[in-house]
PLY file of the C-alpha trace (Angstrom):
ply
format ascii 1.0
element vertex 103
property float x
property float y
property float z
element edge 102
property int vertex1
property int vertex2
end_header
7.25 2.85 -1.84
8.01 2.80 -5.52
11.44 3.99 -6.51
11.78 5.71 -9.85
14.06 2.83 -10.83
14.00 -0.75 -9.58
11.47 -2.84 -7.68
9.18 -1.24 -5.13
9.63 -2.04 -1.47
7.53 -1.94 1.63
8.56 0.55 4.30
10.12 -1.03 7.42
7.49 -2.46 9.79
4.73 -1.62 7.31
2.76 -4.78 7.97
0.83 -4.66 11.20
-2.69 -5.39 12.26
-5.33 -3.35 10.48
-6.13 0.03 12.01
-9.70 -1.00 12.73
-8.68 -4.11 14.69
-8.84 -3.85 18.46
-7.37 -6.13 21.08
-10.01 -7.62 23.33
-13.51 -6.18 23.65
-12.50 -2.71 24.82
-11.11 0.32 23.07
-7.71 0.20 24.72
-4.58 1.52 23.01
-3.05 -0.83 20.45
0.68 -0.18 19.93
1.68 0.22 16.28
5.08 -0.48 14.78
7.20 2.58 14.01
10.13 3.00 11.68
12.30 5.66 10.12
13.60 5.47 6.59
14.81 7.72 3.81
13.29 8.03 0.37
15.22 8.80 -2.79
14.23 11.74 -4.97
11.52 10.72 -7.41
10.15 7.92 -5.22
6.40 7.46 -4.93
5.08 6.95 -1.42
1.85 4.94 -1.66
-0.74 4.54 1.08
-3.73 2.28 0.50
-6.51 0.46 2.25
-6.66 -3.32 2.16
-9.57 -3.14 -0.29
-6.98 -2.44 -2.98
-5.13 -5.73 -2.54
-7.54 -8.10 -0.79
-9.82 -10.47 -2.71
-12.12 -13.11 -1.29
-10.70 -16.61 -1.42
-7.21 -15.38 -2.31
-4.11 -15.07 -0.16
-3.32 -11.40 0.44
0.24 -11.99 -0.76
-1.13 -12.38 -4.30
-2.72 -8.94 -4.09
0.46 -7.43 -2.68
2.42 -8.98 -5.56
-0.04 -7.48 -8.09
0.51 -4.11 -6.43
4.31 -4.47 -6.55
4.21 -5.52 -10.21
2.01 -2.57 -11.17
4.21 -0.16 -9.22
7.31 -1.47 -10.96
5.71 -1.13 -14.39
4.42 2.42 -13.72
7.28 3.67 -11.54
7.80 6.85 -13.57
4.13 7.91 -13.78
3.19 11.16 -12.08
1.27 10.83 -8.80
-2.21 11.34 -10.25
-1.71 8.88 -13.12
-0.17 6.32 -10.76
-3.13 6.59 -8.37
-5.58 6.16 -11.25
-3.70 3.06 -12.41
-3.48 1.57 -8.91
-7.19 1.93 -8.22
-7.83 -0.52 -11.09
-6.43 -3.27 -8.83
-9.53 -3.13 -6.67
-12.22 -5.67 -7.39
-14.70 -3.17 -5.89
-16.09 -5.58 -3.27
-14.65 -3.46 -0.46
-13.90 0.16 0.30
-10.72 1.24 -1.43
-8.56 4.32 -1.00
-5.20 5.17 -2.54
-2.92 8.11 -1.79
0.21 8.65 -3.88
2.85 11.25 -3.02
5.72 11.75 -5.45
8.84 12.73 -3.50
0 1
1 2
2 3
3 4
4 5
5 6
6 7
7 8
8 9
9 10
10 11
11 12
12 13
13 14
14 15
15 16
16 17
17 18
18 19
19 20
20 21
21 22
22 23
23 24
24 25
25 26
26 27
27 28
28 29
29 30
30 31
31 32
32 33
33 34
34 35
35 36
36 37
37 38
38 39
39 40
40 41
41 42
42 43
43 44
44 45
45 46
46 47
47 48
48 49
49 50
50 51
51 52
52 53
53 54
54 55
55 56
56 57
57 58
58 59
59 60
60 61
61 62
62 63
63 64
64 65
65 66
66 67
67 68
68 69
69 70
70 71
71 72
72 73
73 74
74 75
75 76
76 77
77 78
78 79
79 80
80 81
81 82
82 83
83 84
84 85
85 86
86 87
87 88
88 89
89 90
90 91
91 92
92 93
93 94
94 95
95 96
96 97
97 98
98 99
99 100
100 101
101 102
């Protein structure tokens, strides 16, 4: 989430195993973390696939930091402009999707 002012923050329990990862060889249910939080007016709620932040040979934390820095710098952009800016983070070696909702 990117607040209209200040540094962006990750929603509570936002880091879990990827949605396509399965436990064991079967297709059994994989519990996902859940959380409730409030968002201030003007916040941008950003959903993205790992292709946006992941690069081969680089720790994912570097990609997440790039995302946070870009969100902080463009925190007042409208949703469409912010999504267009964020997609530039992708190095296009993987599928990438970005959804931005301005609250």
